[in-house]
N, C-alpha and C positions, 0 to 999 in steps of 0.2 A: 559460096564460101561456107566452111564448116568451122565449128569451135575446135581449136587444137586439143589433142589428147593431153592428159595430165602429165605424162612423161615429157612431151615436147615443151609444155608450159614451164615445168620445173627445170629442165635443161637451159631453157632461155633465161629463166630467172637467175640461175647460177652463173651463167656467163655475163649477164648484166651487173650482178653484184661484183664479179671479178673486175669488171670494167670501172666500177666506182672505187673499189679498193686500189686499182691502178692510178686513178686521178689523185687520191690522197697519199700516194707513195708507200702504201702498206705492202703491195705486191708489185714486184718489178719483173717484167719479162723484156729482156733485151731486144731491141729492134722492132718492138710492137707498141703502137700507140693505143691509148684507151678508146678513142673514137672508133677504130677499126674492131676492136673487141665488142663494143656496144652495137656496132652495125651488124656484126656476126649474130649477136643475140636477137636483134630485130629480124634478120633474115631467116633464122631458125623458126621463130614465132610466125612470121608471115608464111613461110612454106608449110608449117603445120596447119595453118588455117586454110590454105589453098588446096592442099591435097588431102583427100579423105583418109587414106590409109597410111599416113606418115607417122 
């Protein structure tokens, strides 16, 4: 495993913050639950750690 690049880390962080905003009702995306958005943020971060050139 490698450390994710800074771009992948920031992208994952932005998606995670979006998820938190969805939990508090500040941002609404019809048909999407905050859990799945947070899971996507984790998946992006995990893929960035697993693959070296991502």
